[in-house]
Structures are given as C-alpha cells and as structure tokens.
C-alpha positions in Angstrom: 208.6 118.0 150.5 208.3 114.2 150.3 205.4 112.1 151.4 207.8 110.6 154.0 208.0 113.8 155.9 205.6 114.2 158.8 204.9 117.3 160.8 203.1 117.7 164.1 201.3 121.1 164.2 200.0 122.4 167.5 197.8 125.5 167.4 195.0 127.3 169.3 191.5 127.9 168.0 188.4 129.1 169.9 189.9 128.4 173.3 191.2 124.9 172.5 194.5 123.5 171.6 194.6 121.4 168.4 197.3 118.8 167.7 197.3 117.6 164.1 199.7 115.7 161.7 200.4 116.7 158.1 202.7 115.8 155.3 203.2 119.4 154.1 203.6 122.6 156.1 204.8 125.8 154.6 204.5 129.6 154.5 201.4 130.1 152.4 200.5 132.7 149.7 198.2 134.4 152.2 200.3 136.9 154.3 200.4 135.9 158.0 199.2 132.4 157.5 200.8 128.9 157.6 199.5 126.5 154.9 199.0 123.0 156.2 198.0 120.2 153.8 197.8 116.5 153.4 196.5 116.0 156.9 197.1 112.5 158.3 194.9 110.7 160.8 195.2 107.3 162.5 194.1 104.3 160.5 191.1 102.3 161.6 192.9 99.0 161.8 191.6 98.1 165.2 188.3 97.9 166.9 189.3 100.5 169.5 188.4 104.0 168.3 189.7 107.1 170.0 186.7 109.5 170.3 188.8 112.6 170.5 190.7 111.7 167.3 187.4 110.8 165.5 186.0 114.3 166.5 189.0 116.1 164.9 188.9 113.8 161.9 185.3 114.6 161.4 186.0 118.4 161.7 188.7 118.2 159.0 186.9 115.5 156.9 186.6 117.4 153.6 189.6 119.7 154.1 192.4 119.5 151.5 194.4 122.4 152.9 194.0 124.7 155.9 195.5 128.1 156.5 196.3 128.8 160.1 197.0 132.3 161.3 200.6 132.7 162.3 199.8 134.0 165.8 197.8 130.9 166.6 200.7 128.5 166.0 202.2 127.1 169.2 204.7 124.7 167.7 205.6 122.8 164.5 207.8 119.7 164.8 209.0 117.3 162.1 208.5 113.9 163.6 209.3 110.3 162.7 206.1 108.7 164.0 202.5 109.8 164.1 200.7 110.1 167.3 197.0 110.6 167.9 195.5 113.9 166.7 193.6 115.6 169.5 191.7 118.6 170.8 192.1 119.8 174.4 191.1 122.7 176.5 193.7 125.4 177.2 195.3 124.7 180.5 197.3 127.2 182.5 198.4 130.7 181.4 198.2 130.3 177.7 196.3 132.9 175.7 196.2 133.9 172.0 198.0 137.0 171.1 195.1 139.5 170.5 196.7 141.8 168.0 198.0 141.3 164.5 201.8 140.7 164.1 202.0 143.2 161.3 200.0 146.4 161.0 200.3 148.0 157.6 200.9 151.8 157.6 198.0 154.0 156.7 199.9 155.5 153.8 200.3 159.0 155.3 203.8 160.3 156.1 204.6 161.8 159.5 
C-alpha cells in the first residue's frame, strides 16, 4: 500500500464510536483482528485546535500499530481527503456483538 492511500476506520470501543484515519489497514497476523498502522491526525497549522481530535491524538500518541477486533469494526472506507478524527458516544440502537465470530471446536468428535 502506498503512503498516498488513506483509510477512514470507524469502530466501537468501551461504549464509544471512534473515527480514525490511517495509511495502512489490513488483515493482521492475529486471528480475528484488523491491523491499523500509520495513523494520521490533523496538522497543527492553525491556532484553532479541535479538543475532540486532540483527545484521540493523545490516546494514540505512542501507538505505531493497533489491532482492532473484527467484531468492533463498523466501517472501513478508502478516502481522498482526511477529516477530523473523533470519539463520540453511541447513539441509537447500535451495540457490540457480544460473542466471538469464530468459536474453535473442543477437539472431541460427536
């Protein structure tokens, strides 16, 4: 993937919806996880600072790569322009899927 590609990743975590931007999104080596790396945040070129974006930037400050559980992902879009990263409360009837997508067998035959 080139550094020109940009992805918007929307996922749920601890009752909140996160919207972040990254240069690389792929199926990771960890089963059931999406690997997101090269996170991109808005540049501080103006005096006006968005407090919600600063909060998420601080949360991911030293993160090179994050692994998101597949069942927490709401949407991944490849976009042309970056918007503001943000965290918001879940509104409406959205809830995390409470069980794993894949349940390995216990090894016994029926």
